[in-house]
C-alpha positions as MATLAB code, in Angstrom:
seq = 'XXXXXXXXXXXXXXXXXXXXXXXXXXXXXXXXXXXXXXXXXXXXXXXXXXXXXXXXXXXXXXXXXXXXXXXXXXXXXXXXXXXXXXXXXXXXXXXXXXXXXXXXXXXXXXXXXXXXXXXXXXXXXXXXXXXXXXXXXXXXXXXXXXXXXXXXXXXXXXXXXXXXXXXXXXXXXXXXXXXXXXXXXXXXXXXXXXXXXXXXXXXXXXXXXXXXXXXXXXXXXXXXXXXXXXXXXXXXXXXXXXXXXXXXXXXXXXXXXXXXXXXXXXXXXXXXXXXXXXXXXXXXXXXXXXXXXXXXXXXXXXXXXXXXXXXXXXXXXXXXXXXXXXXXXXXXXXXXXXXXXXXXXXXXXXXXXXXXXXXXXXXXXXXXXXXXXXXXXXXXXXXXXXXXXXXXXXXXXXXXXXXXXXXXXXXXXXXXXXXXXXXXXXXXXXXXXXXXXXXXXXXXXXXXXXXXXXXXXXXXXXXXXXXXXXXXXXXXXXXXXXXXXXXXXXXXXXXXXX';
ca = [
       9.318  -13.282  -19.264;
       8.156   -9.576  -19.584;
      11.233   -7.307  -21.052;
      10.902   -3.690  -20.106;
      12.480   -1.546  -22.783;
      13.603    2.234  -23.320;
      11.059    5.009  -24.297;
      12.764    7.503  -26.573;
      11.340   10.050  -28.609;
       7.618    9.529  -27.844;
       7.705    5.617  -28.250;
       9.157    2.178  -26.753;
      12.650    1.838  -28.133;
      14.460   -2.044  -27.929;
      17.879   -0.221  -27.982;
      20.621   -1.833  -29.292;
      22.261   -3.911  -26.818;
      21.513   -7.688  -26.016;
      22.377   -7.185  -22.249;
      19.833   -7.156  -19.563;
      19.404   -6.999  -15.958;
      16.796   -9.453  -14.003;
      13.843   -7.879  -12.052;
      13.194   -9.624   -8.725;
       9.646   -9.926   -6.716;
      11.227   -9.200   -3.664;
       8.281  -11.023   -2.008;
       8.839  -14.019   -3.345;
      12.311  -14.118   -4.470;
      11.390  -14.868   -8.115;
      12.342  -13.448  -11.058;
       9.542  -11.465  -12.916;
      10.696   -9.525  -15.730;
      14.123   -8.807  -17.612;
      15.143   -4.841  -18.106;
      17.190   -3.693  -21.401;
      20.438   -2.200  -20.652;
      21.494    0.814  -22.655;
      24.370    1.066  -24.660;
      26.640    4.481  -25.891;
      24.907    4.213  -28.934;
      21.253    3.864  -27.443;
      22.086    6.968  -25.002;
      23.313    9.197  -27.851;
      19.809    7.973  -29.688;
      18.201    9.589  -26.671;
      20.272   12.633  -26.417;
      19.625   13.823  -29.770;
      15.858   12.955  -29.897;
      15.943   15.223  -26.617;
      18.025   17.925  -28.430;
      15.630   18.137  -31.292;
      12.523   18.353  -29.062;
      14.626   21.168  -27.508;
      14.032   23.629  -30.156;
      10.302   24.108  -30.043;
       9.776   23.038  -26.524;
      11.911   25.680  -24.741;
      10.006   28.428  -27.193;
       6.377   27.084  -26.249;
       4.205   29.481  -23.952;
       4.229   29.017  -20.619;
       0.316   28.774  -20.549;
       0.977   26.095  -22.872;
       3.581   24.183  -20.703;
       1.451   24.411  -17.787;
      -1.696   22.945  -19.746;
       0.409   19.571  -20.232;
       1.458   19.565  -16.832;
      -2.036   20.227  -15.307;
      -2.846   17.210  -17.760;
      -0.287   15.019  -16.361;
      -1.116   15.638  -13.052;
      -4.721   14.767  -13.495;
      -3.768   11.515  -15.200;
      -1.283   10.313  -12.312;
      -4.150   11.087   -9.903;
      -6.509    9.135  -11.956;
      -4.015    6.244  -11.973;
      -2.235    6.609   -8.911;
      -3.186    3.265   -7.563;
      -1.591    1.575  -10.701;
       1.400    3.224  -10.041;
       1.751    2.142   -6.380;
       1.125   -1.194   -7.238;
       3.856   -1.268   -9.770;
       6.093    0.144   -6.917;
       5.313   -2.611   -4.510;
       5.725   -5.193   -7.046;
       9.090   -4.369   -7.932;
      10.500   -2.715   -4.817;
       8.554   -4.365   -2.381;
       7.438   -1.415   -0.332;
       3.918   -2.190    1.188;
       1.084   -0.437   -0.698;
       0.202    2.501    1.355;
       3.844    3.396    1.649;
       3.963    3.134   -2.379;
       0.909    5.432   -2.414;
       2.347    8.091   -0.015;
       5.607    7.919   -2.186;
       3.353    8.822   -5.570;
       1.282   11.416   -3.701;
       4.644   13.319   -2.701;
       6.039   13.056   -6.006;
       2.888   14.689   -7.353;
       3.407   17.409   -4.677;
       5.857   18.475   -7.127;
       4.281   18.617  -10.316;
       1.365   20.690   -8.755;
       4.349   22.958   -7.629;
       5.974   22.921  -11.384;
       2.187   23.532  -12.400;
       2.515   27.169  -11.216;
       6.004   27.970  -13.353;
       4.486   31.000  -14.952;
       4.750   32.959  -11.369;
       8.127   30.996  -10.701;
       9.992   32.171  -13.691;
       8.821   35.885  -13.320;
      11.665   37.755  -13.988;
      12.634   41.336  -12.482;
      12.088   44.877  -14.096;
      13.635   48.235  -13.180;
      12.650   51.574  -14.971;
      14.763   54.074  -15.491;
      18.095   52.921  -14.237;
      20.006   55.330  -16.251;
      18.602   58.433  -18.488;
      16.568   56.457  -21.163;
      17.906   53.381  -19.678;
      15.871   50.392  -18.301;
      17.204   46.923  -17.196;
      15.269   43.670  -16.659;
      16.042   40.058  -15.895;
      14.788   36.621  -16.447;
      15.356   33.318  -16.126;
      16.140   30.497  -19.407;
      16.276   26.665  -19.498;
      19.579   24.835  -20.117;
      18.941   22.294  -22.720;
      18.919   18.656  -22.367;
      18.725   17.380  -18.839;
      19.400   13.779  -17.165;
      18.176   12.439  -13.997;
      20.079    9.392  -12.334;
      17.632    8.052   -9.862;
      17.816    5.427   -7.030;
      15.903    2.314   -6.856;
      14.538    3.508   -3.157;
      11.878    5.933   -4.714;
      11.030    4.905   -8.340;
       8.230    7.437   -8.868;
       8.890   10.441   -6.191;
      12.671   10.896   -6.600;
      12.197   11.223  -10.628;
       9.423   13.640   -9.997;
      11.158   15.726   -8.074;
      13.396   16.627  -10.778;
      11.525   16.288  -14.065;
       8.671   18.257  -13.800;
      10.308   21.240  -12.692;
      13.105   20.853  -15.292;
      10.137   20.039  -17.952;
       8.197   23.062  -16.810;
      11.332   25.348  -17.138;
      11.391   24.792  -20.818;
      14.334   21.713  -20.526;
      13.970   18.195  -22.237;
      14.625   15.532  -20.181;
      16.445   11.642  -19.975;
      15.604    9.617  -17.223;
      17.987    6.913  -16.057;
      15.858    5.376  -13.289;
      17.165    2.115  -11.128;
      17.400   -0.867  -12.986;
      16.300   -2.623  -10.110;
      12.851   -1.351  -10.285;
      12.354    0.458  -13.852;
       8.958   -0.035  -15.004;
       7.539    2.852  -13.173;
       9.451    5.299  -15.333;
       8.018    3.936  -18.310;
       4.679    4.142  -17.312;
       5.166    7.812  -16.474;
       6.524    8.831  -19.862;
       3.599    6.951  -21.334;
       1.256    9.253  -18.983;
       3.082   12.127  -20.404;
       2.339   11.298  -23.912;
      -1.410   11.107  -22.761;
      -1.188   14.497  -21.193;
       0.113   15.613  -24.839;
       3.715   16.495  -24.052;
       5.760   16.352  -27.225;
       7.665   13.568  -28.353;
      11.626   13.746  -27.171;
      10.762   16.032  -24.114;
      10.445   13.216  -21.928;
      12.713   10.101  -22.585;
      13.421    6.843  -20.429;
      17.143    5.217  -21.044;
      17.590    2.339  -18.874;
      21.128    1.178  -17.825;
      24.054    0.310  -15.520;
      27.117    2.284  -15.312;
      27.893    2.503  -18.933;
      24.530    4.411  -19.294;
      25.636    6.634  -16.376;
      28.887    7.336  -18.071;
      27.507    8.126  -21.396;
      25.433   10.717  -19.911;
      27.868   12.328  -17.930;
      30.429   12.318  -20.830;
      27.833   13.337  -23.781;
      28.396   17.231  -25.056;
      24.612   17.344  -25.842;
      23.898   17.176  -21.972;
      23.681   20.211  -20.286;
      22.732   19.385  -16.579;
      22.573   16.186  -14.596;
      20.773   15.296  -11.227;
      21.470   12.245   -9.316;
      20.273   10.554   -5.891;
      22.112    7.721   -4.467;
      25.414    6.485   -2.241;
      27.807    8.928   -1.518;
      30.562    7.218   -3.199;
      28.957    7.516   -6.665;
      27.445   10.853   -6.019;
      30.975   12.133   -5.399;
      31.927   10.358   -8.607;
      28.832   11.595  -10.814;
      29.585   15.221   -9.565;
      33.605   14.997  -10.551;
      33.115   13.503  -13.799;
      29.887   15.725  -14.736;
      31.590   19.020  -13.588;
      34.937   17.856  -15.662;
      32.695   17.376  -18.640;
      31.371   20.803  -18.071;
      27.913   20.390  -17.020;
      25.828   21.747  -14.434;
      25.617   18.687  -11.514;
      23.368   18.273   -8.127;
      24.327   15.067   -6.493;
      23.019   13.736   -3.353;
      24.308   11.302   -1.438;
      23.858    8.880    1.520;
      22.739    9.694    5.224;
      23.530    8.882    8.524;
      20.469   10.688   10.279;
      20.346   10.833   13.754;
      17.520   11.644   16.440;
      18.257   12.576   19.768;
      15.556   11.801   22.724;
      15.658   14.037   25.706;
      14.521   12.980   29.004;
      11.518   15.454   28.943;
      10.526   13.994   25.832;
       6.943   11.644   25.835;
       8.415    8.009   25.493;
       5.792    6.440   24.077;
       5.332    9.130   21.011;
       9.027    9.129   20.950;
       9.063    5.175   20.284;
       6.234    5.240   17.581;
       7.666    7.511   15.571;
      11.240    6.283   16.244;
      10.056    2.875   14.778;
       8.053    4.486   12.109;
      11.266    6.372   10.617;
      13.823    3.159   11.398;
      11.448    0.394   10.040;
       9.130    2.105    7.495;
       9.895    1.213    3.773;
      12.408   -1.503    5.505;
      14.538    1.464    6.479;
      15.535    1.843    2.238;
      15.168    5.636    2.823;
      17.764    8.197    2.459;
      15.729    9.843    5.514;
      15.417    6.930    7.346;
      16.501    7.321   11.282;
      19.180    4.594   11.525;
      20.883    6.148   15.061;
      18.845    7.259   17.913;
      20.627    8.877   20.509;
      19.311    8.698   23.974;
      20.515   11.913   26.339;
      20.881   11.271   30.065;
      18.027    9.549   31.720;
      16.384    8.625   28.325;
      18.061    5.619   27.197;
      16.776    3.348   30.013;
      13.070    4.498   29.732;
      12.932    4.583   26.073;
      14.292    1.134   24.742;
      11.791   -0.940   26.277;
       8.797    1.168   24.342;
      11.116    1.045   21.264;
      11.541   -3.007   21.505;
       7.977   -2.987   22.044;
       7.365   -1.308   18.649;
      10.171   -2.871   16.622;
       8.686   -6.745   18.141;
       5.240   -5.550   17.121;
       5.763   -4.423   13.135;
       3.762   -6.725   10.952;
       6.457   -7.866    8.359;
       4.903   -9.405    4.970;
       4.161   -8.857    1.339;
       3.706   -5.421    0.191;
       0.258   -6.686   -1.457;
      -1.045   -7.675    1.687;
      -3.039   -5.077    3.532;
      -2.126   -6.183    6.806;
       1.697   -5.997    6.123;
       3.304   -2.449    7.660;
       6.898   -3.409    6.393;
       7.617   -5.400    3.235;
      11.018   -7.019    1.992;
      14.319   -5.848    1.176;
      14.619   -4.942   -2.386;
      17.037   -7.914   -3.768;
      18.696  -10.701   -1.750;
      21.899   -8.995   -2.280;
      20.838   -6.320   -0.350;
      19.678   -8.002    2.451;
      22.588  -10.088    2.768;
      24.119   -7.089    3.232;
      22.344   -5.855    6.069;
      22.448   -9.031    7.671;
      26.040   -8.595    7.614;
      25.895   -5.410    9.377;
      23.971   -7.056   12.148;
      26.300   -9.849   12.944;
      28.947   -7.556   12.879;
      27.709   -5.356   15.376;
      26.864   -8.075   17.625;
      30.601   -9.163   17.504;
      31.646   -5.754   18.320;
      30.010   -5.604   21.596;
      26.714   -4.020   20.861;
      23.588   -5.400   22.619;
      21.253   -7.066   20.152;
      17.834   -5.972   21.703;
      15.704   -7.329   18.556;
      17.276   -9.759   16.357;
      15.784   -9.524   12.722;
      17.984  -11.891   10.881;
      16.017  -15.304   11.023;
      12.616  -13.534   10.272;
      10.608  -15.802    7.741;
       7.482  -14.822    6.484;
       4.857  -18.125    5.958;
       4.192  -18.710    2.426;
       6.986  -16.427    1.242;
      10.158  -18.649    2.560;
      12.149  -17.134   -0.591;
      11.580  -13.486    0.023;
      14.247  -11.199    1.055;
      13.062  -10.295    4.133;
      15.107   -8.865    7.275;
      12.863   -8.011   10.489;
      13.155   -5.064   12.526;
      16.503   -4.727   14.502;
      17.123   -2.995   17.473;
      20.478   -2.529   18.651;
      21.768   -1.059   21.881;
      24.948    0.367   23.157;
      26.541    1.286   19.837;
      29.169    3.337   19.978;
      30.873    5.251   16.996;
      33.759    2.954   16.328;
      31.100    0.286   15.114;
      30.472   -0.668   11.500;
      26.878   -0.263   12.030;
      27.384    3.105   12.840;
      29.931    3.930   10.585;
      28.164    2.699    7.555;
      24.892    3.655    5.772;
      22.894    0.072    6.257;
      19.934    1.346    4.375;
      18.054   -1.412    6.048;
      15.509   -1.802    9.018;
      18.379   -1.579   11.515;
      17.955    1.284   14.391;
      21.218    1.830   16.539;
      20.814    3.124   19.806;
      23.623    5.374   21.225;
      24.033    7.385   24.681;
      24.910   10.607   25.468;
      25.302   12.409   28.696;
      24.198   16.121   27.571;
      22.470   17.988   24.492;
      25.864   18.988   23.578;
      27.398   15.746   23.438;
      24.647   14.522   20.926;
      24.933   17.501   18.708;
      28.905   16.985   18.849;
      28.322   13.466   18.180;
      26.037   14.283   14.859;
      28.405   17.017   13.730;
      31.182   14.590   13.762;
      29.343   12.466   11.234;
      30.529   13.128    7.938;
      26.830   12.740    6.862;
      24.286   15.899    7.088;
      21.009   14.730    5.236;
      18.346   14.702    7.900;
      18.223   14.742   11.850;
      15.279   15.056   14.660;
      14.891   15.713   18.507;
      12.200   14.610   20.302;
      11.500   16.690   23.479;
       8.619   19.183   25.187;
      11.549   22.099   25.674;
      11.392   24.857   22.795;
      14.935   26.032   24.418;
      16.253   22.875   23.538;
      14.872   22.302   20.313;
      16.186   25.877   19.415;
      19.686   24.899   20.783;
      19.587   21.751   18.557;
      18.187   23.615   15.354;
      20.874   26.127   15.498;
      23.764   23.848   16.694;
      23.484   20.490   14.259;
      25.211   20.894   10.685;
      22.532   19.084    8.727;
      20.301   20.311    5.725;
      16.888   19.249    7.251;
      15.695   19.092   11.039;
      12.600   17.876   12.768;
      11.231   18.856   15.897;
       9.304   15.716   17.094;
       8.905   14.933   13.193;
      11.788   11.908   12.420;
      11.411   12.207    8.963;
      11.568   15.633    8.046;
      11.209   15.828    4.030;
      10.332   19.303    2.987;
       7.008   20.072    1.247;
       7.660   20.795   -2.618;
       7.421   24.313   -2.461;
      10.575   24.166    0.013;
      13.976   22.655   -1.230;
      15.187   18.903   -0.403;
      19.145   18.329    0.298;
      21.554   17.725    3.197;
      25.018   19.132    3.976;
      28.462   17.478    4.071;
      29.066   14.411    2.117;
      25.330   14.293    1.605;
      25.182   17.062   -1.236;
      27.672   17.552   -4.001;
      26.731   20.649   -5.792;
      25.259   24.076   -5.099;
      21.526   23.838   -5.363;
      19.446   21.364   -3.437;
      16.306   19.502   -5.460;
      13.172   20.677   -5.963;
      11.401   23.711   -5.181;
      12.850   27.052   -5.569;
      16.550   25.938   -5.829;
      14.874   23.198   -8.331;
      13.906   25.851  -10.910;
      17.274   27.891  -10.073;
      19.281   24.657  -10.972;
      17.325   24.036  -14.378;
      17.545   27.971  -15.290;
      20.243   30.053  -15.794;
      19.918   34.135  -15.614;
      20.146   36.571  -18.434;
      20.074   40.352  -17.346;
      19.523   42.924  -20.285;
      20.021   46.901  -20.506;
      17.948   48.367  -22.922;
      17.690   51.973  -24.454;
      15.663   53.166  -27.523;
      17.163   56.418  -28.405;
      14.895   59.099  -30.068;
      15.768   60.480  -33.495;
      17.654   63.491  -33.348;
      19.037   63.126  -29.324;
      22.640   63.104  -28.642;
      24.212   59.501  -28.497;
      25.861   60.341  -25.386;
      28.686   57.634  -26.222;
      31.797   57.784  -24.405;
      35.106   55.650  -23.939;
      34.740   55.851  -20.371;
      33.169   52.996  -18.072;
      29.273   53.404  -18.399;
      28.014   54.845  -15.210;
      24.042   55.916  -14.461;
      23.432   59.449  -15.082;
];
């Protein structure tokens, strides 16, 4: 049985714990490896290594940091296929989707390669007689990232390239469900010439998470996961005096107006709801059909849902792979059952899907549920599976009110050919990321990713300009160089510009 170990101070580290968690192959249902779970002492070893490395890395020139980042980018480009295969084997998503995940992460690496421009400060000449002022941003210290199973490469790459480029050192605590990618990326950093201790990987469960949140040597924590855990991470981290950004769950809506191209909308709704088996924080899980759109839209979506090719992620013919674990699969099936029991119309039922040759795999087929109401469990919960609920609304304003009443505010979309209706929607919804005829509006790396309401705890969104702001803090410097023999101008009064 293969064992996935930690990566600390530039090398594999076995740790002091004998505790381990299974790593499954979701397509076969068989255990393929195990991962060591860190103790508090293991986390302390990682923090101390990162603290030691910070002393020199934070003083490394911007040019030298950029060279390492460019080298890391080239290595990742060269080994992108290897990363994608590893993601597919442990997460289950199809290879093409895994390759897209790697690419979206690489875009943040490329953004971070421009760190000399991103960290430019400001200068004001002669703010007072013989006095100049300037400002710049400085790194924080040891930063930690706690990341989810659904994007084992992309989400960590939304964090550590920016943090490291800014002069911080980093400890990644990936999901124990698919941890191998994190170690492979650590090996790539070492190949790129990153000094030992700047990037570390610690595997674990709640014990490791709490140790990172409590450790006085950790300056900042980034988190992506469910809303209850995001709230917990934020409160505990802030209580320990850390800077925290914690991205939570989602219930992403797409509204479809009667003037939309129904075939176009149905194709994109299906891909947004069933891609990656719905295990995306930006997946569309609720479609709101406005007015007459519902009866016209539903047959198109039903056709798309039944046409999705479900199979193992390594099969080039597969469009959707399995669920990450048996427990997650059973949870999704339970929500489908409750939706039907609570009166929704089960149009396409994915509960009994069996993939030939993979009867023990963790599969759930695309599921379409119509006539869902806001009181039903399939609506009030984040299912995180290939389940699309369809709700009905009389007007655009009713649809906007429905979205705004939901506690989540991560992503949303509108399908329409009306610019006026789209503008009304964009200005009316209380959501952080919005798509117009784009159902998964993940911002490019040079913007920032983040939701509102219960989808984000903290002041900063992730990656992009807000990522740079999160991983640095500002210094303002006021300077005078007095000339010999000139009056000092010192005064007991509050200094003012003269």
